[in-house]
N, C-alpha and C positions, 0 to 999 in steps of 0.2 A: 793480894789474898790476906783476909781479916784474921787473926787471932781463932776467931772460932772454928773459920774452916779449916786452919791447919790441923786445931786439934782434932776435928771429927774425922777430917782423913786419916790425920794418925793412928786414932782407936781401928777406923774403917779396915788399914793396912795390918795392924798388928793382929786383929781378929782372923783376916785372911791368911796370915803367917800361923797363926797358933793350926788352921784347918788343914795347911798344908803338911803340918809337920805332928799331925796326930797328936798334941802333947796331952791333949784335953777329950773325955768324951765326947763321941759324937752328940750335935747341937748343945754343947756348953760354952764356944768359944763366942758366939752371939750375945748369950746371956751376960757373960763379963762383959763382953762390949757394952752393953746395956748400961750396966750398973758404972761403968765408966764414962759414958756421957753425961750421967747423972752428977759424979762427981765434979767432973770439971765445970759443970754448968753449962754441958751445951741442950739439953732439954733436962725438964724434969720428968720424975719418977712414973708420973703419968704417959708423960710422951713416950717416955724410953720401952716402957712395955705393952704401948697399944697396941702392937700385933696380936697380944691374948685375944681380944675383944673385935679382931680383924674379923667383919664377914668371910672374908675367904679363907681364913684360918682355920674357924668355926665349922665351915662347912667340908672343910678338907680333914680335920680330928671326925668331924660325924661319920663320912666318908672312910676311914679308916677303921671305924666299928664296924660298918655294914659289910665292909668286903672279909673283916674277919669272922663274921658272921655266914656269910657267905660260903667261905670256903669249909663250913660243915655239913654242906648239902649236898647231894648228888650230884649237882650241876658239874661243881667242881672236879668230880670223880670223870665225870665225863668227857670234861674240859681238859685235864693231863691226860686222859687216857688219849685223847684225838691231836693234842700238842705230842704226847710221846712215841704215836703213830706217824707225825708228821716228820720229825724227827729222824725215824730209823727209817727212812726214804731215801736219807743221806744228807749229810751235814751241811754244805750251802745251800742246795736245793729249799731242802729246811727252814735253815737261816732267811733265809730270800720271801721266802714264801708268808712266816711267819711278819717277817715286817711290813708286806705288800699287803696284805691282811687288814695289821692295824692301819695302816696309812689310806686302806680305803674305807676304817670305820671313823676316821679323823675327818674324811670329807661329808660326813654324815651332822656330826657334833662341830664342825670347825674350827679354826685356827685359834689355839691358849686355852680351848676348853680343860677348866680345873678338875669337873667330874669323869670327864673322857680319860685323862691322863692317870687320874687316880685310881679306876677303873681296870685300865691296862693294866699297869706296871702292879698293880694287888692281885689281881688274876697273874698273871706272868710269876709274881714273885712263889708262886705255889706248887711249879712247873720241879718236879723231882730232875736229882742228880741221872746226868745222860750223858756218858762219852761222846756217841755220837754227836752230841748237841750240847753244852754246856750252858746251862742257864744265865750262865755268866755271861755270856755273849750274846745273849738275848735282851736281856734286861736293859744293859747300855743302850741298845740299838733300836728293839722297838720301843722304849720307854721317851727316848726323841722323837718319834718317829709317829705316836700320837698328837706331835705338834706340828705334822708334814702331811696335809691332805693329798692325796694322790688324784683325786676328781674334785679340785677347789671352786665346786659352784658357791659354797656357804662363805662367803667372806665379804657379806655386807657390810659391819662393823668396820674393816679396814677400808674398804672401799666408800665412805661413808667419812669417814675420816678424812682420807684425800680428798674427797669432792670438797668437804666442810676447808678444811687449810687453803686450799685454792685459790676459792671465794673470796675468805678472810683476808687476801691478799690482792685483789683483785683481779685473781685469773680465771678470765669464764672460758674453761678450757673443758671439750666435750671427752671425757675419759670414758673409752669401749671395758663396759663390763666385763663382754668375754677378754681382750686385749688385758684388761688387769688378771683375770683367773690364770689366762696363759703365764703372768710372770710368777704368779704360785704353783703353776706347777714345773715351772722351771729352776724357782726354789728346791722343791720337792726332791726333782731329779737330780738337784746338785747334793743333796743329803743323802738321797740312797748311793747314788756314785762314789762318796765318803765311806758308806757300810759295805760298800761291796770292796772298793780297795783297804780295807780295815779288818776285813772278817780274820785273814791268820793270823793279827797279833792282838785280836780281842782278848783279854786275860779267861783264866780258867781257871775257877774257883769257886768252891760250896757257897752260895747266897741263904739259904735255911734249913733247919733243920728238918729233915722227913725219915720218916721211919724204912727197915729192912723195906720191906714189902715196897711203897712208892718209888725206893730206888729201885728195885730192881723191874716192878713191873709198870711205874708211871700209874699207879692208882690207889687211890685208900677208898673207906668206905665209910659211907653215911650212916650217922646210929641215929639219925633225928627222925622221929614219926613223917608219916606224910604231910600230915596238916602244920606241921611248923615249917616243913621244908617251903611248902605253899605259900603259908602267911609271910617268910623270909623273901620269896621274889617278889610279890606284891610288895613291902617293903622295901627293898631295893627300886625296883620298878617306879616305884613313887617316888621315893630319893631323886633319881636322875632327872623324872620326869619333874619335879619341884626347881634341879637346877636349871634345867632347858627354858624351863618360863620365869626366869629370876627377871629377866629384863622387861617381864609385863607385870608382874604383880609382888615387885620391889623384893623384900626385906624377907618376906614370905617363902619364897624360895628356898632360902637359906633355912629356913627353919623346920619345914619339910624331912630333909635327912634327919632331923634332931628327934621328932617325933617318930621315925621309921624304926630310928635305935631304941626309943622308947616301948614301942610293940616286938622289938626283938628282947628285950630284957624282961614286959610283963609275961610275955609264952616261956620263957624260959629258955630259948634259942642260947643267950649268952648271959653267965652273971656279970653282977655289977663291975668284981674284982676284973673281968675278962675285959669288959666294953670302958673302966678306967685306964686298964693296959693299954687298948688300942690310942683310946682319945688322949692317952701322953705319951705317947712314943718319940723316941729322941726327933725323930722327921717332923714333926709339930714344933719343938722346942726349938727345932735349927729355923725352921720357915717363919713361926710368931717373931722368934728374937730380932730376926735382918729386918723386919719390919721398920721398926724404933730406928735402928741406923740409919736405914732409907730416908725416913723421913728426918733423921737429923741434917742428914747433907742436905735434902732440900731445903729446908728451914734457913741452912747458912749460906743462902744463895752461891751455893759453890756449884750447880748446877747451872744457872746459867752464864755464871761466871767462864767457863770452861768454852760454854757454846760459844758465847760472842767473841773470845778470843782465837779460839779455833777457825773461826769462819773469819775473822780480820787475818789471820795468819796466812789463809787459803788465798788472797788474792784475786785479783782478776784475771789473772796468763797462767788458767791450769786447766789441763786438760779434764773434760767433761766426765771421763770416764773414772779419773782418779777423785775428783770432788765428789761425785755422787760418795764413793766406796768410801772417804774419810767422812760424811758425814754419814752415812751408814755405822761404822766403827761408834763413834762417837756416841749416836743415837742409845746403838745396843750396849755399849760399853756402860751409858749411864743409866738408863732404864733397867739392865742387870741390877745395879749399885744402888741405885735407889727404891725400887722395887715400884715405880712410878710407871708403867708402861706407856700410857694415855698420855700423862701430863708430861714426859718425855718428851714423845714426837710432837707433842704441841710447843714445845717448846724449839725443837731444832729444824724441824720444816720450814716454818717460815723465814727461818736465817737462810736456809740453801734455797728457799723460793729467789728471796730476793736477792741472793749470789748471782741466780741464773738470768734472770730478769735483768743483773747490772751488766751483765756479760752479752745482752742479749738473745739469750737460750730458751726457747720451751721450756718450763719447768716442771712438766708433766712427769719425766721420765725418772725426776727428784725428788716431787713429793710419792710416787707410789714406790719408789724402791726405800725411800726414808721411812714412810708408814709402818712398811710391813718391816721393816729390821730391827721396830721396838721388842715383835717377839722374837728376836734370832738372836740372842745373847745367849744363855747359858753353859758358858764354860768357865762360871764359877758357880760352885754350889751354893749359893746364899739365896737362890730364888726355889720356888714350890715344887717346880718340875726336876731341877737338876738336884735337888737337896735329897729329894725323894729317890732317884735314880740311884745316889752316890748310896743313901743312905740302905735301902732295900740290895744292890748288888754288892755292899760288904765292898768297894772299891777302895783302895790307896787312892788319894789326890795325884800320884802317879798317872796311873792306871786312867782315874778319870781324864784328866787333862790329855793324854795320848789320844783320846779318841776326840773329845770335846775341841779342842784349840785349832785343830784340821778340816772339824768339822764346821768349826765357828768362820773360818776364813773360806772355806770352799762354797760353803753357801752363800755369803756376802756376792763373791765374786759372780756367782751363777745370777744372785738377784739384780746386780749390776748390770749384769751384761742383759739379762733379759729385760731390762727396763729397757735400756737403751733400744733393744732390738722390736719392743712394742711402740715406743716413743719418742721415735730419733731426734734429738737433739739439734 
């Protein structure tokens, strides 16, 4: 390892320790780490704080403001009432129903949709306190459920990457779309299993300020005129559509939510101070700050070094299940730490394919599992979704890890088993 690699890794570990120990306010550790990267010459000031100009972070901040505006509408009143009614039907049944609803919704948006998890977590954060089903139990589980489609028919991105890496390695495999979807389903069922197992152990604490009426009745009253509510709904829908179409229209897809926020400001649904507070939330600072750390880790060559070293350590005499699981762990961990999911997948999937080929094994299962694993980290609160879950849910790092670490391994085991089941080696 070069001195730069060692320093970048040490700063990253220091940041994680600060997050774990809650020594600094939420969102501050990544900013401190970015400054240290500059001080030690790992990157320049522009690179260290590049996250604040990152298109995904900008979109996330815009959606934070839109969700804040949406909370002033009668839609949220109805949503709270519906969730309150579901909770009153029974603790575990309500818990499971909410998770399933979120997972079905994820089927429409696709795995890893930033717009969907921001929407989901933002809406669920408005739930009133309820002894039957505390919101702190819901945010942790339903937040991550926004990344697990129950009907995984919208997996075009991951499927395309699998085909691309196989073809680039000279493997002309016929990968069934149906079988690939079943692998995603098995992964989602693994996630659901963890939620069921951990239901009784999930934390129970307040997550947001609520009025006495909201606490008692699970509802609030909208004070917006009807026309302002209608415009807010249109702005919200336009923002979601813009994000869905981003892959077709480019950066304009990220700008549309910003224009929606401008409309909300102009018509007076929110004043400038409210919008400023929403887009400068600690979650934004956390998410933007870790991007500079991630870029620094990648630019030092640490990612490639770790990958080639692990591939060499696995050797040629290893059980296929353990080999795929090892690559899935490696890919998901580094994708989380570097913030570059697709880039990490493109680094490690070819290594796994080459290992399988040298062993005379069909690499299709490995390719499918490793590509999907890039979206299966989330045990460290240094990425958009886990950072938002931890921040909105007001969880301590011990509470967060108590759920996310078992979730991490259960999902990867389910993913590896599902891939081998669908594509035997």
